[in-house]
C-alpha positions in Angstrom: 69.9 97.0 45.5 72.0 93.8 44.7 71.0 90.4 46.0 73.6 87.6 45.8 72.7 84.0 46.6 75.7 81.6 46.9 74.8 77.9 46.8 77.3 75.1 47.8 77.2 72.2 45.3 79.5 69.1 45.1 79.9 69.0 41.3 82.6 70.7 39.3 80.1 72.4 37.1 79.6 76.0 38.1 76.5 78.0 37.1 75.6 81.6 37.4 72.3 83.2 36.8 71.5 86.9 37.0 68.5 89.0 36.4 67.4 92.6 36.7 64.0 92.9 38.4 63.7 96.6 38.0 66.0 99.6 37.2 67.4 99.5 40.7 67.2 95.8 41.7 69.6 93.1 40.6 69.6 89.4 41.6 72.5 87.0 41.1 72.6 83.3 41.9 75.9 81.4 41.9 76.2 77.6 42.3 79.7 76.3 42.8 81.9 74.1 44.9 83.9 77.4 45.6 80.9 78.6 47.6 81.6 75.8 50.1 84.1 76.6 52.9 87.5 75.1 52.3 86.7 73.3 49.0 88.1 75.7 46.5 91.6 77.1 46.6 92.6 80.1 44.5 96.3 79.9 45.1 98.3 77.3 43.2 101.1 77.5 45.8 103.8 78.3 43.3 105.8 81.5 43.1 105.6 83.8 40.2 108.2 84.7 37.5 109.2 87.9 39.2 110.1 86.1 42.5 112.1 83.5 40.5 114.0 86.3 38.7 114.9 88.0 42.0 116.0 84.7 43.5 118.3 83.9 40.6 119.6 87.5 40.6 120.5 87.3 44.3 122.2 83.9 43.9 124.3 85.2 40.9 125.2 88.3 42.9 126.2 86.2 45.9 128.4 83.8 43.8 129.9 86.8 42.0 130.9 88.5 45.3 132.1 85.4 47.2 133.8 83.9 44.1 135.5 87.3 43.3 136.7 87.8 46.9 138.0 84.2 47.0 139.8 84.6 43.7 141.4 88.0 44.7 142.4 86.7 48.1 144.2 83.6 47.0 145.5 84.5 43.6 146.6 88.1 44.2 146.8 88.2 48.0 144.3 91.0 48.3 143.1 92.1 51.8 140.5 94.5 53.1 138.6 96.7 50.5 140.8 95.4 47.7 139.0 92.0 48.0 135.8 93.6 46.5 135.6 92.4 42.9 135.8 95.4 40.4 135.7 97.8 43.3 136.6 100.9 41.2 133.8 100.1 38.7 131.2 99.9 41.6 132.5 103.1 43.1 132.1 104.8 39.7 128.6 103.5 39.2 127.7 104.7 42.7 129.2 108.1 41.9 127.2 108.3 38.6 124.0 107.3 40.4 124.5 110.1 43.0 125.2 112.6 40.2 122.0 111.6 38.4 120.0 111.9 41.6 121.4 115.4 42.3 120.6 116.5 38.7 117.1 115.0 39.0 116.5 116.9 42.3 117.7 120.1 40.7 115.4 119.7 37.7 112.5 119.0 40.0 113.2 122.1 42.0 113.7 124.0 38.7 117.0 125.5 39.6 119.6 126.3 37.0 122.3 123.8 36.5 125.6 125.7 36.5 127.9 123.5 34.4 129.4 124.7 31.2 129.9 121.9 28.7 132.5 122.5 26.2 131.8 121.6 22.6 133.6 118.5 21.4 
């Protein structure tokens, strides 16, 4: 059995006392301003490093796409799908990702992969 006693205090000094009365009984006393409702906040209100990285990545990607489309439109007169910056590179990357996914699925299913690679 565990007994926890929380005591609300006004000072910034926290204290914790614990004792074991018997093999099955534990008693913990905590005195803190965090035991008072609304006095202690655990969140600093700031965002973490991962969120900052994602925000920067999205902004860079947006600038890359919009800037590339603007450049291709006005400098080369591109229209439609030709306005996508490095369109063939992105299509190749997508194709490689699909090939990798297919290969991974075949490995997971333990089927033979019927491609003969020639020696270089």
